[in-house]
C-alpha positions in Angstrom: 2.8 -30.0 11.4 1.0 -29.9 7.9 -2.4 -28.1 9.3 -0.3 -25.4 11.5 1.2 -24.5 8.2 -1.8 -24.6 6.8 -2.7 -21.7 9.7 -0.6 -19.5 8.9 -1.0 -19.2 5.5 -4.2 -19.0 5.8 -3.7 -15.8 8.7 -1.1 -14.7 5.7 -3.8 -14.6 3.4 -6.4 -12.4 5.7 -4.0 -9.8 6.6 -3.4 -9.3 3.1 -7.0 -9.0 2.5 -9.6 -6.0 4.1 -13.0 -7.8 5.2 -14.5 -7.9 2.0 -11.4 -10.1 0.9 -9.9 -8.3 -1.4 -6.2 -6.4 -1.4 -6.3 -3.6 0.7 -4.7 -1.1 -2.2 -8.1 -2.3 -4.2 -9.9 0.9 -3.3 -7.6 2.5 -4.0 -8.3 5.0 -6.4 -10.1 8.5 -7.4 -11.5 10.6 -9.7 -10.3 14.0 -10.2 -11.4 16.5 -10.2 -12.6 15.3 -6.3 -14.0 16.3 -3.2 -12.1 15.5 -1.2 -10.4 17.7 1.8 -6.5 17.9 1.7 -6.4 16.2 4.6 -7.8 13.4 2.7 -5.6 13.8 0.1 -2.5 13.8 2.3 -3.9 10.0 3.4 -4.6 8.4 0.1 -1.4 9.1 -1.2 0.3 8.6 2.7 -1.7 5.0 2.3 -0.9 4.1 -1.9 3.0 4.9 -1.2 2.6 2.6 1.7 1.2 0.2 -0.7 3.7 0.6 -3.1 6.6 -0.6 -0.6 5.3 -3.8 0.8 2.6 -5.1 -2.4 3.8 -5.7 -5.8 1.9 -2.5 -7.3 2.0 0.4 -8.8 0.5 3.9 -8.5 -1.3 5.7 -12.1 -2.3 9.0 -12.9 -4.0 9.2 -16.3 -4.6 13.2 -17.6 -6.7 13.5 -20.1 -6.9 16.6 -22.3 -8.6 17.7 -26.1 -6.7 15.3 -28.1 -4.2 13.7 -25.7 -3.3 11.5 -22.8 -0.6 11.1 -20.1 0.1 8.3 -18.5 2.6 8.3 -15.1 3.3 5.2 -12.6 5.1 4.9 -9.6 6.7 1.6 -9.0 9.0 1.3 -5.1 13.0 0.5 -7.0 14.0 -0.3 -3.7 12.5 -2.7 -0.4 12.4 0.4 2.1 10.2 2.3 -0.4 12.9 5.8 -0.4 13.3 5.4 -4.6 10.6 4.7 -6.6 10.2 4.1 -10.0 9.2 6.9 -12.5 7.6 6.0 -16.0 6.1 9.2 -17.4 4.1 8.8 -21.5 3.0 11.3 -23.2 1.0 10.3 -26.8 3.1 12.6 -28.6 6.3 12.3 -26.6 6.5 8.3 -25.8 8.1 6.6 -22.5 10.1 8.7 -20.0 11.4 6.4 -17.3 13.8 7.7 -13.9 13.8 6.7 -10.6 12.8 9.8 -8.1 12.8 9.7 -3.8 10.1 9.0 -2.3 9.1 12.5 -1.2 9.1 14.1 -4.7 6.0 11.2 -6.1 4.3 12.5 -2.3 4.2 15.8 -3.2 3.4 15.2 -6.9 0.9 12.8 -6.2 -0.4 15.7 -3.2 -0.3 18.6 -6.3 -2.0 16.0 -8.8 -5.4 15.0 -6.8 -6.0 18.3 -5.7 -5.7 20.4 -8.8 -9.2 21.4 -10.6 -10.6 20.2 -13.3 -10.6 23.6 -14.4 -7.2 24.7 -13.4 -5.8 21.1 -15.4 -7.9 22.8 -18.5 -5.8 26.7 -18.3 -2.9 25.3 -18.0 -3.4 23.6 -20.5 -5.1 26.6 -22.7 -6.9 23.5 -24.4 -11.3 22.7 -23.8 -12.5 20.5 -21.3 -11.3 17.1 -22.0 -14.2 14.0 -22.7 -12.9 11.6 -19.1 -11.1 12.3 -15.7 -7.8 11.9 -14.8 -8.2 9.4 -12.9 -5.2 7.6 -9.9 -5.5 4.5 -9.5 -3.1 1.4 -7.8 -3.4 -1.9 -9.4 -0.9 -5.3 -9.8 2.6 -4.1 -11.4 2.0 -7.1 -13.9 -2.0 -5.0 -15.1 1.2 -1.4 -15.8 1.1 -0.7 -19.2 5.0 -0.8 -20.5 6.8 0.3 -23.4 
């Protein structure tokens, strides 16, 4: 019995990690602008949404502009992955939290990950920021909160 439980535990742990011993979501990180094509970005976002639904992880998009940054976090709000908690932090405005449907999260992430550095700079009407925008999936316990 004990050896049977040990085998089951090892199987579950192996299923939760990839061949390198890392969690499947551990390599879901992108610097923007990215050289990925649109289909690759969509696949990355879909993969991230699956991980958000099945693991205790959140997706974080950090945008940098000269003199300010914004951070948007997405965490599954239900077990089926149809609703997500969206936490947005702006250096000037503070935290804002809302619940959004999966489709909105998907569309927002695809838009954020496919924009170019010049697009975000032109929109802001500012100089180029010294840091690149980033997207990463990480454990919920590591997310910054208010």
